[in-house]
N, CA, C and O atoms as a GROMACS GRO file, in nm:
protein
  424
    1MET      N    1   2.166   1.585  -0.520
    1MET     CA    2   2.081   1.613  -0.403
    1MET      C    3   1.960   1.578  -0.374
    1MET      O    4   1.907   1.610  -0.268
    2GLU      N    5   1.895   1.499  -0.479
    2GLU     CA    6   1.786   1.399  -0.490
    2GLU      C    7   1.800   1.267  -0.410
    2GLU      O    8   1.717   1.195  -0.355
    3LYS      N    9   1.949   1.259  -0.424
    3LYS     CA   10   1.988   1.109  -0.329
    3LYS      C   11   2.013   1.140  -0.194
    3LYS      O   12   2.001   1.061  -0.100
    4LEU      N   13   2.044   1.248  -0.188
    4LEU     CA   14   2.081   1.286  -0.029
    4LEU      C   15   1.979   1.288   0.038
    4LEU      O   16   1.979   1.244   0.153
    5ILE      N   17   1.844   1.351  -0.031
    5ILE     CA   18   1.741   1.364   0.048
    5ILE      C   19   1.673   1.252   0.052
    5ILE      O   20   1.610   1.238   0.157
    6ARG      N   21   1.662   1.143  -0.047
    6ARG     CA   22   1.614   0.999  -0.016
    6ARG      C   23   1.698   0.956   0.092
    6ARG      O   24   1.628   0.936   0.191
    7ILE      N   25   1.831   0.932   0.115
    7ILE     CA   26   1.914   0.893   0.189
    7ILE      C   27   1.844   0.950   0.377
    7ILE      O   28   1.811   0.876   0.470
    8PHE      N   29   1.845   1.070   0.371
    8PHE     CA   30   1.789   1.128   0.484
    8PHE      C   31   1.677   1.111   0.548
    8PHE      O   32   1.652   1.118   0.668
    9ALA      N   33   1.578   1.075   0.408
    9ALA     CA   34   1.442   1.035   0.445
    9ALA      C   35   1.448   0.893   0.472
    9ALA      O   36   1.364   0.867   0.558
   10LEU      N   37   1.514   0.785   0.435
   10LEU     CA   38   1.525   0.653   0.488
   10LEU      C   39   1.579   0.656   0.613
   10LEU      O   40   1.549   0.566   0.692
   11VAL      N   41   1.655   0.744   0.645
   11VAL     CA   42   1.744   0.720   0.758
   11VAL      C   43   1.630   0.799   0.903
   11VAL      O   44   1.610   0.747   1.012
   12ALA      N   45   1.596   0.879   0.873
   12ALA     CA   46   1.445   0.948   0.948
   12ALA      C   47   1.305   0.830   0.971
   12ALA      O   48   1.254   0.804   1.080
   13LEU      N   49   1.269   0.781   0.856
   13LEU     CA   50   1.218   0.690   0.892
   13LEU      C   51   1.293   0.559   0.985
   13LEU      O   52   1.234   0.526   1.088
   14LEU      N   53   1.369   0.517   0.963
   14LEU     CA   54   1.456   0.394   1.048
   14LEU      C   55   1.459   0.467   1.190
   14LEU      O   56   1.450   0.394   1.289
   15GLY      N   57   1.469   0.568   1.202
   15GLY     CA   58   1.497   0.629   1.362
   15GLY      C   59   1.349   0.671   1.415
   15GLY      O   60   1.336   0.717   1.528
   16ILE      N   61   1.248   0.654   1.335
   16ILE     CA   62   1.095   0.679   1.418
   16ILE      C   63   1.070   0.489   1.440
   16ILE      O   64   1.069   0.450   1.557
   17ALA      N   65   1.060   0.426   1.372
   17ALA     CA   66   1.010   0.320   1.382
   17ALA      C   67   1.081   0.247   1.498
   17ALA      O   68   1.203   0.254   1.508
   18GLY      N   69   1.010   0.179   1.584
   18GLY     CA   70   1.006   0.106   1.704
   18GLY      C   71   0.932   0.041   1.766
   18GLY      O   72   0.816   0.024   1.727
   19CYS      N   73   0.984  -0.018   1.890
   19CYS     CA   74   0.870  -0.099   1.960
   19CYS      C   75   0.939  -0.104   2.106
   19CYS      O   76   1.061  -0.118   2.110
   20ALA      N   77   0.858  -0.091   2.234
   20ALA     CA   78   0.854  -0.092   2.348
   20ALA      C   79   0.782  -0.166   2.397
   20ALA      O   80   0.664  -0.175   2.361
   21THR      N   81   0.838  -0.241   2.499
   21THR     CA   82   0.777  -0.360   2.594
   21THR      C   83   0.841  -0.311   2.709
   21THR      O   84   0.951  -0.258   2.724
   22LEU      N   85   0.696  -0.356   2.835
   22LEU     CA   86   0.711  -0.353   2.967
   22LEU      C   87   0.691  -0.476   3.011
   22LEU      O   88   0.575  -0.478   3.050
   23PRO      N   89   0.739  -0.582   3.028
   23PRO     CA   90   0.708  -0.694   3.098
   23PRO      C   91   0.643  -0.689   3.274
   23PRO      O   92   0.710  -0.616   3.347
   24LEU      N   93   0.567  -0.732   3.315
   24LEU     CA   94   0.564  -0.781   3.440
   24LEU      C   95   0.515  -0.899   3.471
   24LEU      O   96   0.402  -0.941   3.447
   25ASP      N   97   0.644  -0.979   3.551
   25ASP     CA   98   0.595  -1.095   3.574
   25ASP      C   99   0.539  -1.176   3.676
   25ASP      O  100   0.576  -1.097   3.764
   26SER      N  101   0.489  -1.254   3.734
   26SER     CA  102   0.471  -1.302   3.861
   26SER      C  103   0.434  -1.439   3.882
   26SER      O  104   0.366  -1.475   3.786
   27ALA      N  105   0.447  -1.523   3.961
   27ALA     CA  106   0.448  -1.652   3.994
   27ALA      C  107   0.296  -1.736   4.029
   27ALA      O  108   0.290  -1.829   4.109
   28ARG      N  109   0.201  -1.695   3.969
   28ARG     CA  110   0.055  -1.741   4.007
   28ARG      C  111   0.032  -1.822   3.885
   28ARG      O  112   0.084  -1.792   3.777
   29ASP      N  113  -0.049  -1.927   3.901
   29ASP     CA  114  -0.136  -2.025   3.855
   29ASP      C  115  -0.210  -1.939   3.690
   29ASP      O  116  -0.287  -1.842   3.690
   30GLN      N  117  -0.172  -1.990   3.603
   30GLN     CA  118  -0.248  -1.906   3.484
   30GLN      C  119  -0.426  -1.980   3.451
   30GLN      O  120  -0.452  -2.098   3.426
   31VAL      N  121  -0.492  -1.901   3.458
   31VAL     CA  122  -0.615  -1.944   3.377
   31VAL      C  123  -0.676  -1.905   3.264
   31VAL      O  124  -0.740  -1.986   3.198
   32LYS      N  125  -0.663  -1.773   3.228
   32LYS     CA  126  -0.681  -1.694   3.080
   32LYS      C  127  -0.608  -1.643   3.063
   32LYS      O  128  -0.556  -1.575   3.151
   33THR      N  129  -0.562  -1.650   2.930
   33THR     CA  130  -0.455  -1.558   2.862
   33THR      C  131  -0.554  -1.464   2.813
   33THR      O  132  -0.672  -1.498   2.802
   34PHE      N  133  -0.504  -1.326   2.780
   34PHE     CA  134  -0.581  -1.221   2.710
   34PHE      C  135  -0.454  -1.150   2.631
   34PHE      O  136  -0.336  -1.142   2.662
   35LEU      N  137  -0.534  -1.098   2.509
   35LEU     CA  138  -0.455  -1.007   2.444
   35LEU      C  139  -0.528  -0.911   2.346
   35LEU      O  140  -0.594  -0.937   2.245
   36VAL      N  141  -0.504  -0.815   2.392
   36VAL     CA  142  -0.605  -0.670   2.283
   36VAL      C  143  -0.530  -0.593   2.260
   36VAL      O  144  -0.450  -0.540   2.338
   37GLN      N  145  -0.549  -0.571   2.117
   37GLN     CA  146  -0.484  -0.443   2.049
   37GLN      C  147  -0.583  -0.315   2.028
   37GLN      O  148  -0.694  -0.317   1.975
   38LYS      N  149  -0.536  -0.239   2.067
   38LYS     CA  150  -0.620  -0.072   2.050
   38LYS      C  151  -0.525   0.029   1.983
   38LYS      O  152  -0.403   0.018   1.989
   39GLN      N  153  -0.597   0.139   1.914
   39GLN     CA  154  -0.522   0.226   1.836
   39GLN      C  155  -0.504   0.328   1.885
   39GLN      O  156  -0.617   0.364   1.914
   40ALA      N  157  -0.411   0.431   1.927
   40ALA     CA  158  -0.390   0.560   2.004
   40ALA      C  159  -0.386   0.621   1.890
   40ALA      O  160  -0.328   0.586   1.787
   41ILE      N  161  -0.461   0.734   1.916
   41ILE     CA  162  -0.472   0.843   1.779
   41ILE      C  163  -0.439   0.973   1.829
   41ILE      O  164  -0.507   1.001   1.928
   42TRP      N  165  -0.331   1.093   1.784
   42TRP     CA  166  -0.320   1.221   1.805
   42TRP      C  167  -0.351   1.272   1.681
   42TRP      O  168  -0.335   1.221   1.570
   43LEU      N  169  -0.413   1.413   1.725
   43LEU     CA  170  -0.394   1.500   1.613
   43LEU      C  171  -0.283   1.631   1.606
   43LEU      O  172  -0.232   1.675   1.709
   44PHE      N  173  -0.260   1.672   1.503
   44PHE     CA  174  -0.157   1.777   1.474
   44PHE      C  175  -0.026   1.750   1.544
   44PHE      O  176   0.022   1.804   1.645
   45TRP      N  177   0.037   1.621   1.441
   45TRP     CA  178   0.168   1.577   1.515
   45TRP      C  179   0.183   1.559   1.670
   45TRP      O  180   0.271   1.620   1.729
   46GLY      N  181   0.100   1.479   1.732
   46GLY     CA  182   0.101   1.465   1.824
   46GLY      C  183   0.067   1.541   1.959
   46GLY      O  184   0.073   1.501   2.076
   47ALA      N  185   0.031   1.654   1.911
   47ALA     CA  186  -0.015   1.776   2.006
   47ALA      C  187  -0.151   1.752   2.071
   47ALA      O  188  -0.161   1.802   2.183
   48ILE      N  189  -0.249   1.691   2.028
   48ILE     CA  190  -0.377   1.652   2.079
   48ILE      C  191  -0.414   1.544   2.048
   48ILE      O  192  -0.417   1.502   1.932
   49PRO      N  193  -0.465   1.453   2.195
   49PRO     CA  194  -0.485   1.334   2.240
   49PRO      C  195  -0.624   1.312   2.215
   49PRO      O  196  -0.715   1.362   2.281
   50VAL      N  197  -0.643   1.207   2.082
   50VAL     CA  198  -0.784   1.200   2.045
   50VAL      C  199  -0.841   1.027   2.120
   50VAL      O  200  -0.947   1.011   2.181
   51SER      N  201  -0.758   0.942   2.100
   51SER     CA  202  -0.784   0.800   2.119
   51SER      C  203  -0.684   0.762   2.201
   51SER      O  204  -0.580   0.773   2.137
   52VAL      N  205  -0.664   0.728   2.295
   52VAL     CA  206  -0.550   0.683   2.385
   52VAL      C  207  -0.595   0.560   2.457
   52VAL      O  208  -0.680   0.595   2.539
   53PRO      N  209  -0.576   0.442   2.462
   53PRO     CA  210  -0.623   0.341   2.548
   53PRO      C  211  -0.574   0.344   2.677
   53PRO      O  212  -0.451   0.348   2.687
   54LYS      N  213  -0.658   0.343   2.804
   54LYS     CA  214  -0.647   0.306   2.933
   54LYS      C  215  -0.614   0.162   2.944
   54LYS      O  216  -0.690   0.073   2.908
   55VAL      N  217  -0.490   0.141   2.999
   55VAL     CA  218  -0.470   0.005   3.039
   55VAL      C  219  -0.531  -0.007   3.165
   55VAL      O  220  -0.467  -0.103   3.210
   56ASP      N  221  -0.612   0.025   3.254
   56ASP     CA  222  -0.656   0.009   3.347
   56ASP      C  223  -0.799  -0.023   3.324
   56ASP      O  224  -0.853  -0.078   3.420
   57GLU      N  225  -0.874  -0.001   3.219
   57GLU     CA  226  -0.980   0.002   3.177
   57GLU      C  227  -0.972  -0.170   3.120
   57GLU      O  228  -1.056  -0.257   3.145
   58VAL      N  229  -0.864  -0.183   3.050
   58VAL     CA  230  -0.867  -0.312   2.934
   58VAL      C  231  -0.839  -0.415   3.051
   58VAL      O  232  -0.894  -0.523   3.030
   59VAL      N  233  -0.762  -0.408   3.178
   59VAL     CA  234  -0.733  -0.505   3.234
   59VAL      C  235  -0.864  -0.521   3.324
   59VAL      O  236  -0.922  -0.630   3.336
   60GLY      N  237  -0.899  -0.426   3.375
   60GLY     CA  238  -1.035  -0.422   3.477
   60GLY      C  239  -1.124  -0.473   3.368
   60GLY      O  240  -1.208  -0.483   3.459
   61THR      N  241  -1.179  -0.509   3.276
   61THR     CA  242  -1.272  -0.575   3.188
   61THR      C  243  -1.221  -0.702   3.177
   61THR      O  244  -1.318  -0.778   3.168
   62GLU      N  245  -1.074  -0.789   3.171
   62GLU     CA  246  -1.063  -0.887   3.126
   62GLU      C  247  -1.065  -0.967   3.285
   62GLU      O  248  -1.099  -1.085   3.295
   63ALA      N  249  -1.028  -0.891   3.393
   63ALA     CA  250  -0.988  -0.948   3.526
   63ALA      C  251  -1.125  -0.936   3.597
   63ALA      O  252  -1.112  -0.980   3.711
   64ALA      N  253  -1.240  -0.898   3.575
   64ALA     CA  254  -1.312  -0.846   3.643
   64ALA      C  255  -1.390  -0.988   3.732
   64ALA      O  256  -1.423  -0.989   3.851
   65SER      N  257  -1.404  -1.090   3.638
   65SER     CA  258  -1.430  -1.217   3.733
   65SER      C  259  -1.342  -1.304   3.770
   65SER      O  260  -1.376  -1.421   3.754
   66HIS      N  261  -1.223  -1.282   3.821
   66HIS     CA  262  -1.127  -1.314   3.842
   66HIS      C  263  -1.042  -1.231   3.949
   66HIS      O  264  -1.072  -1.113   3.966
   67SER      N  265  -0.931  -1.292   4.028
   67SER     CA  266  -0.872  -1.282   4.150
   67SER      C  267  -0.750  -1.183   4.104
   67SER      O  268  -0.721  -1.098   4.189
   68GLY      N  269  -0.684  -1.181   3.997
   68GLY     CA  270  -0.597  -1.078   3.976
   68GLY      C  271  -0.562  -1.089   3.848
   68GLY      O  272  -0.637  -1.144   3.767
   69VAL      N  273  -0.416  -1.025   3.807
   69VAL     CA  274  -0.364  -1.023   3.670
   69VAL      C  275  -0.240  -1.046   3.696
   69VAL      O  276  -0.177  -0.994   3.788
   70GLN      N  277  -0.178  -1.158   3.585
   70GLN     CA  278  -0.068  -1.179   3.586
   70GLN      C  279   0.040  -1.195   3.458
   70GLN      O  280   0.008  -1.242   3.349
   71ASN      N  281   0.209  -1.132   3.503
   71ASN     CA  282   0.238  -1.130   3.321
   71ASN      C  283   0.200  -1.051   3.263
   71ASN      O  284   0.178  -1.081   3.145
   72LEU      N  285   0.168  -0.904   3.305
   72LEU     CA  286   0.121  -0.819   3.170
   72LEU      C  287   0.212  -0.757   3.124
   72LEU      O  288   0.316  -0.721   3.178
   73LYS      N  289   0.168  -0.739   2.993
   73LYS     CA  290   0.305  -0.638   2.903
   73LYS      C  291   0.201  -0.585   2.811
   73LYS      O  292   0.108  -0.630   2.745
   74VAL      N  293   0.261  -0.461   2.836
   74VAL     CA  294   0.206  -0.351   2.748
   74VAL      C  295   0.317  -0.307   2.618
   74VAL      O  296   0.435  -0.295   2.650
   75THR      N  297   0.284  -0.286   2.494
   75THR     CA  298   0.336  -0.312   2.400
   75THR      C  299   0.324  -0.171   2.318
   75THR      O  300   0.210  -0.141   2.353
   76THR      N  301   0.364  -0.067   2.235
   76THR     CA  302   0.337  -0.010   2.144
   76THR      C  303   0.452  -0.006   2.001
   76THR      O  304   0.571   0.025   2.003
   77GLU      N  305   0.384  -0.039   1.907
   77GLU     CA  306   0.441  -0.036   1.810
   77GLU      C  307   0.393   0.074   1.682
   77GLU      O  308   0.278   0.118   1.672
   78TYR      N  309   0.482   0.100   1.609
   78TYR     CA  310   0.466   0.221   1.541
   78TYR      C  311   0.478   0.123   1.375
   78TYR      O  312   0.586   0.105   1.319
   79THR      N  313   0.371   0.083   1.330
   79THR     CA  314   0.370  -0.010   1.235
   79THR      C  315   0.364   0.081   1.093
   79THR      O  316   0.348   0.203   1.092
   80PHE      N  317   0.380  -0.010   0.966
   80PHE     CA  318   0.360   0.027   0.823
   80PHE      C  319   0.236   0.119   0.796
   80PHE      O  320   0.229   0.219   0.726
   81ILE      N  321   0.123   0.045   0.886
   81ILE     CA  322  -0.053   0.100   0.842
   81ILE      C  323   0.005   0.256   0.971
   81ILE      O  324  -0.042   0.364   0.936
   82ASN      N  325   0.066   0.259   1.061
   82ASN     CA  326   0.048   0.348   1.142
   82ASN      C  327   0.137   0.518   1.048
   82ASN      O  328   0.110   0.638   1.040
   83PHE      N  329   0.250   0.424   0.998
   83PHE     CA  330   0.332   0.515   0.896
   83PHE      C  331   0.248   0.585   0.779
   83PHE      O  332   0.234   0.706   0.757
   84LEU      N  333   0.191   0.468   0.706
   84LEU     CA  334   0.085   0.484   0.590
   84LEU      C  335  -0.041   0.640   0.619
   84LEU      O  336  -0.084   0.726   0.542
   85LEU      N  337  -0.061   0.616   0.758
   85LEU     CA  338  -0.147   0.688   0.748
   85LEU      C  339  -0.115   0.886   0.804
   85LEU      O  340  -0.176   0.990   0.778
   86GLY      N  341  -0.035   0.867   0.858
   86GLY     CA  342   0.049   0.981   0.882
   86GLY      C  343   0.104   1.028   0.761
   86GLY      O  344   0.128   1.148   0.759
   87ALA      N  345   0.131   0.964   0.660
   87ALA     CA  346   0.223   0.986   0.559
   87ALA      C  347   0.088   1.060   0.465
   87ALA      O  348   0.099   1.154   0.386
   88ILE      N  349  -0.029   0.990   0.500
   88ILE     CA  350  -0.117   1.047   0.390
   88ILE      C  351  -0.165   1.177   0.457
   88ILE      O  352  -0.166   1.281   0.391
   89THR      N  353  -0.198   1.177   0.563
   89THR     CA  354  -0.249   1.298   0.612
   89THR      C  355  -0.131   1.410   0.655
   89THR      O  356  -0.149   1.505   0.731
   90GLN      N  357  -0.030   1.382   0.600
   90GLN     CA  358   0.090   1.472   0.638
   90GLN      C  359   0.135   1.504   0.807
   90GLN      O  360   0.219   1.582   0.851
   91GLY      N  361   0.068   1.437   0.858
   91GLY     CA  362   0.132   1.400   1.002
   91GLY      C  363   0.018   1.486   1.115
   91GLY      O  364   0.038   1.519   1.232
   92ALA      N  365  -0.125   1.507   1.012
   92ALA     CA  366  -0.200   1.577   1.110
   92ALA      C  367  -0.256   1.461   1.196
   92ALA      O  368  -0.294   1.495   1.308
   93ILE      N  369  -0.267   1.340   1.165
   93ILE     CA  370  -0.344   1.225   1.210
   93ILE      C  371  -0.196   1.138   1.276
   93ILE      O  372  -0.149   1.064   1.190
   94TYR      N  373  -0.130   1.136   1.393
   94TYR     CA  374  -0.022   1.046   1.432
   94TYR      C  375  -0.105   0.919   1.500
   94TYR      O  376  -0.198   0.939   1.578
   95SER      N  377  -0.076   0.832   1.475
   95SER     CA  378  -0.110   0.681   1.551
   95SER      C  379  -0.004   0.593   1.594
   95SER      O  380   0.110   0.594   1.547
   96GLN      N  381  -0.056   0.499   1.705
   96GLN     CA  382   0.035   0.408   1.740
   96GLN      C  383  -0.072   0.255   1.768
   96GLN      O  384  -0.190   0.253   1.803
   97THR      N  385   0.002   0.164   1.744
   97THR     CA  386  -0.051   0.042   1.778
   97THR      C  387  -0.074   0.016   1.886
   97THR      O  388   0.043   0.026   1.924
   98VAL      N  389  -0.143  -0.017   2.001
   98VAL     CA  390  -0.075  -0.069   2.144
   98VAL      C  391  -0.161  -0.190   2.146
   98VAL      O  392  -0.282  -0.204   2.124
   99THR      N  393  -0.044  -0.297   2.185
   99THR     CA  394  -0.076  -0.418   2.225
   99THR      C  395  -0.098  -0.437   2.399
   99THR      O  396  -0.001  -0.413   2.471
  100ILE      N  397  -0.207  -0.474   2.450
  100ILE     CA  398  -0.184  -0.530   2.617
  100ILE      C  399  -0.257  -0.636   2.623
  100ILE      O  400  -0.373  -0.652   2.584
  101GLU      N  401  -0.152  -0.745   2.695
  101GLU     CA  402  -0.160  -0.908   2.696
  101GLU      C  403  -0.121  -0.948   2.858
  101GLU      O  404  -0.059  -0.881   2.941
  102GLY      N  405  -0.152  -1.016   2.864
  102GLY     CA  406  -0.122  -1.080   3.053
  102GLY      C  407  -0.238  -1.226   3.042
  102GLY      O  408  -0.291  -1.281   2.946
  103GLN      N  409  -0.244  -1.255   3.200
  103GLN     CA  410  -0.325  -1.372   3.241
  103GLN      C  411  -0.372  -1.337   3.342
  103GLN      O  412  -0.321  -1.270   3.431
  104VAL      N  413  -0.498  -1.391   3.331
  104VAL     CA  414  -0.571  -1.364   3.426
  104VAL      C  415  -0.605  -1.498   3.561
  104VAL      O  416  -0.648  -1.606   3.520
  105TYR      N  417  -0.587  -1.482   3.681
  105TYR     CA  418  -0.602  -1.600   3.787
  105TYR      C  419  -0.688  -1.562   3.850
  105TYR      O  420  -0.730  -1.447   3.859
  106ASP      N  421  -0.750  -1.718   3.937
  106ASP     CA  422  -0.839  -1.676   4.036
  106ASP      C  423  -0.768  -1.754   4.188
  106ASP      O  424  -0.823  -1.737   4.297
   0.00000   0.00000   0.00000
């Protein structure tokens, strides 16, 4: 029975680990590349958002003195640290790592 529980826990862990990427490409000349990592945090198993990064704010800050943004990519990851935080708090705190990267041009 204990072996069955361990196998189920491993399968469940592998099922929730993953990564999602949404690339947006354009053909402008590159001026500067930026990469920003932030933590998205929810309480009570994801029911209450505490800190969710806003892509508009990050991109607005990076592109403030430039004409625009190209090759924008937003990636969310459920890393080992995120898993460890959830395991220690028994899911009361759920977090994901959000990476926002792209290029600004003039």
